[in-house]
C-alpha positions, -999 to +999 in steps of 0.1 A: +372-839+239+369-851+275+351-831+303+384-827+320+401-810+290+371-786+285+370-776+321+383-741+328+419-740+342+405-720+371+383-749+382+409-777+380+417-794+413+453-785+413+446-748+409+419-749+436+443-767+460+469-740+453+445-713+460+434-729+492+470-731+503+476-695+495+444-684+514+453-705+544+489-691+544+475-655+542+452-662+571+481-676+591+503-647+583+476-622+593+471-641+625+508-641+632+512-604+625+484-596+649+497-621+676+532-605+675+520-569+672+537-564+639+528-532+620+536-532+583+519-498+576+535-469+594+516-439+606+528-403+604+536-386+637+546-350+644+559-329+673+534-318+699+515-286+691+526-288+655+561-275+663+583-273+632+620-269+627+616-233+619+608-226+655+643-235+667+658-204+684+680-181+663+705-176+691+721-195+719+745-184+747+774-187+723+760-187+688+738-164+668+721-166+634+736-147+606+718-139+574+683-152+565+672-188+567+675-203+532+642-208+516+644-235+489+626-233+455+595-255+449+616-279+428+643-283+455+616-289+482+600-315+459+634-332+456+641-329+493+608-346+500+596-325+529+586-289+536+595-293+573+632-283+570+656-257+583+687-243+566+703-217+589+738-203+594+752-197+629+783-178+639+802-176+672+793-147+694+828-144+709+853-161+687+889-167+698+900-149+666+877-120+660+889-117+624+879-153+617+848-164+636+837-200+631+806-201+609+784-233+607+754-240+585+728-262+602+705-281+580+676-302+594+649-321+575+620-341+590+602-371+575+574-393+588+549-420+579+555-445+551+589-430+543+600-439+508+625-412+504+662-420+503+679-397+528+694-367+510+730-365+522+760-346+511+776-378+497+750-376+469+737-340+468+770-321+470+786-343+443+754-341+422+756-303+426+791-302+410+815-307+439+839-336+441+848-358+470+879-344+487+883-368+516+872-402+527+844-404+553+853-404+590+830-408+620+841-385+648+822-386+681+802-355+690+816-342+723+785-327+737+784-306+769+764-327+794+763-302+822+725-298+819+718-335+813+704-359+838+692-395+837+654-398+830+639-414+861+605-420+845+614-446+818+608-484+819+635-506+835+645-517+800+655-482+791+670-472+824+704-455+820+699-451+782+675-421+782+688-387+792+669-354+796+684-320+790+673-288+808+666-260+783+681-225+787+669-204+816+669-172+795+635-165+779+653-149+750+669-182+741+640-206+744+602-207+745+603-231+775+629-217+799+641-242+825+620-271+812+636-304+802+632-326+771+642-362+764+671-369+742+676-398+717+684-432+732+722-434+741+727-397+732+761-397+749+774-419+720+763-396+691+786-396+661+784-382+626+797-391+592+820-364+579+835-359+544+854-331+527+841-318+494+861-297+468+842-269+451+846-263+414+861-229+418+886-240+445+883-244+482+870-272+504+841-275+528+834-303+553+799-316+559+788-341+586+755-356+594+736-381+616+699-391+619+675-393+648+648-419+640+621-434+662+639-424+694+673-437+683+702-423+663+726-434+635+754-419+615+747-441+585+719-434+560+715-471+553+705-477+589+677-452+590+651-477+577+662-502+603+654-477+631+623-461+616+607-493+603+609-515+633+581-540+627+566-535+662+563-497+659+530-481+648+547-449+637+578-439+618+599-407+616+634-396+610+652-363+613+684-355+593+709-333+613+736-319+591+765-294+596+786-277+569+815-254+573+848-244+556+869-257+585+904-271+580+895-306+589+868-331+598+878-329+635+875-291+634+839-294+620+831-320+647+844-296+673+823-266+661+792-288+655+795-303+690+795-268+705+765-256+686+746-288+690+753-288+728+732-256+730+705-266+704+699-303+709+671-297+734+654-273+710+658-298+682+642-326+702+612-303+708+606-306+671+602-344+670+579-367+689+589-378+724+594-415+715+589-427+751+555-411+751+547-426+717+558-461+728+537-459+759+506-449+740+503-415+756+510-396+724+496-388+700+460-388+712+448-414+686+478-437+693+466-473+686+485-485+717+463-463+739+431-476+722+443-512+727+450-505+764+416-489+770+399-518+752+417-545+770+400-562+800 
């Protein structure tokens, strides 16, 4: 038997060359990732002061909470994939028809870090719970009241005209930060949601609509959440599901009621997610790698 045939396969020239190529490629990939500021691992990020969705006000100028917030069982929370959620029902204060006030359930769920959870949306969950699809999905625009909005003057030129701020309510009974302003998602004026009708087993139909806020942007499609939250140049990742459900007569009627409620709550909702302009600038959170890099640079 020759020396070549008795040599371990791990020591043969072809194997060693292959290993060398792999190592060199790995080193080149690592250098490229560093050079282009690519972040494959995403860090969790939370709202300032640990603010959670449960802190959203129970009343607005035109809507008020009815009943108790729904507290899910441990099994449902485990399926949901987060304990930072809110399921609350709001009703009109002064309905056009006092005998039939509009009632809307608002459901919010926040996720952050290395997100491996597929967004839980009515398309899957309602049908999995025994309902059946009653209508095809439509994507109505959310007609938000922009009376209290103004263009943010403090953003980079690349974001100029795309970032709005909204001034919160002036009444201390309606907000913890009266008169202050908060940034909205990029291009908030173009918010839309995906709406479907669902038929209940015992009869009747409800409509549910949702969209997502993720890393400072928004989308009405669950498939696009990862594209927003996992931008390779971002250190952090988060997304927030915003969902409305009601027994309205149509998708447009749900969009109208949701728009009115969201117009008065969107600033409060944005207080419960990180300000993405501050994150991208390195100013938030305190241990932001971008801040450390800026301080360490010559």
